[in-house]
Structure formats: C-alpha cells, structure tokens
N, C-alpha and C positions, 0 to 999 in steps of 0.2 A: 232717143236721148234719155229717157227714164231708165232704160236698161243700162245705159252707160253710167248713169248716175249711181245705180243700184251696185253695179260692178265696182265702180270707184269706192263706193261706201263700204262694200264688202272688203275690198283691197285695203282700205285705210284701217278697217277693223281688224284684218289679218295682220297688217303692219304693226298695229298696236299690240296685238297678242304676240307677234314675233319680238317686238322690243321688250315686252314684259318677260318673255321666255328667255331672251338674252340676258336681260338684268338678272333673272333667277339663276341662270346658268353661270353668269359672272359671280354671283354671291356664293353659289355652291361651289364653285372652283376655288374661291377664296377660303371657304370653310375646309374643303379638301386639302388645300395647301397648309393651312393651320394644322390640321389633323396629322398630315405628314410630318410637319415640323415637330409636333408633339410626340408623335410615334418615334422619329429619330432621336428626340431628347430621351425618351423612356428606353429605347434600345440602348443608348449610351449608358443609361444608369444601370440597366441589366448588365451590360458588359463590365462596368465597374464592380457591381456585385458579384459577378463570376470571378473577376480578377481577385477581389478580396477573399472570396470563398477559396479559391486555389491557394492563395497566400496562407490562409488560416489553415488549410488542409495540410500544407507543408509544415507549418509550425507544429500542428497536432501530431503529424508523423515523426518529427524530430523529438517532440516530447516523449511519444510512445517508445521510441528507440532508446532515449535516456532512461525511461521508466523500466524498460525491459533490462537494460544494462545494471541499473541499481537493484532491481529484484534479484539478478543473478549474483551480485556482489552480496546481498543479504542473505541468500540461500548458502553461498560459500562460507560466509562467516558464521552463519548458523551451524553449519556441518562442522567446521573447525571448532567452534566453541563446544559443540556436543562432544567432540572427540576428547577435548582437553577435560571436560567435565567427567566424562567416563573413565578417563585415565586417572584423574585425581581421585575419583570415587574408588577405583581399584586399589590405588596406593593406600588410601585411608583404611580400606578394608583390610589390607595386608598388615598395616600398623596396628589396626585394632585387634586382629587375631594375635599378633606378638604381644601387645600389652595384656590382652586377656590370658595369654599363656604365662606371662610374668606375674601377673596378679595371682593366678592359681598357684604358681610355684611359691609365692610369698605366703598366700593363705596356708598352704600345706606346711610350710616350714614353720610358720607361726603356731599352727596347731601342734607340730611335733615338739617345738620348744615348749609351748604351754603343757603339753602331755608330760614332757620330761620334768619340767618344773613342778608339776603336780606330783610326780613320782618321787623326785627328790625331797619335796615338802613333807610327803608322807613318811619317807625314811627318816627325815630329820626329826619328826615328831615321835617315831619309834625308837630312836637312838640316843636318848639323853643327851642331847646337845651336840652329837657327832654326825657329820655329813659325809656320806661317801662320794668320793670323786673319782674321776678316772685314775688318778695318780695314788690314790689312798684316801686316808681319813684325816679330817681337820677337826680339831676340838673347837668347840664354840663356848 
C-alpha cells in the first residue's frame, strides 16, 4: 500500500508537471500565433513598401526619360544657336571689312583733297591773287 501511495503521489506530481507543461505550451502557442500575426502584418507592410518603391522607380524612370529628351532639345537648340551666332559673326566680319575698305578710301580721298588744297593754296600765295583751276585762271 505504501508503494501504491508513492506511485499515486508520483503520478499526481507528474500530472501537475504535465498540466504546467500544457499551460506553458498553450501560452507559447498563443505567443507564436501573435508573432505570426505580427509577421504577417510586417510582411504586408514590406509588400506595400515594395509596391511604393516600384511606383517611385517607374516615376523616376519617366522623369529620366523626360530629362534626357529635354537635354537633347537643349543640345539641339545650343547647336542651332551656335550656328546662327557663327553665321552672324561671319556676316559682321564681311561688313567690317567692307566698312574698313570704304573708310580707307575716304581717308585716301581726304588726303588727296587736302594735298591738292595745300597745292592750290601755295599757288594762290605765289600768284598775286590768281588761282589756277582746271579750266584756267580766276582773278581774286
């Protein structure tokens, strides 16, 4: 009978430990379920972030395409502007050469006229009031 009581006591102790383990198992199972719910929520947020990232990447790609197109237009316009500037500069260079030639002609003509005037003045001074002209003499 003592043995039977001892076996019953051990069985009761084992039952208590088993009950405690079942309670711990149930608590851990609850915590595991909570972690899985949190994990699912986090996975949902990660998926949202990935979707936002993909959307932003698409927008970035679109902006880069627009930027490349604008850069192409800017380069084209700069090239066109450079051609126009160079053409205008060439035109102005030609005009400058022409004006310079005309100015040289005017200067030479002026020098010739002044030289002839000096010559005529000298003759006038030497001729008692008479000036030689191409047609003859004029009394002064």
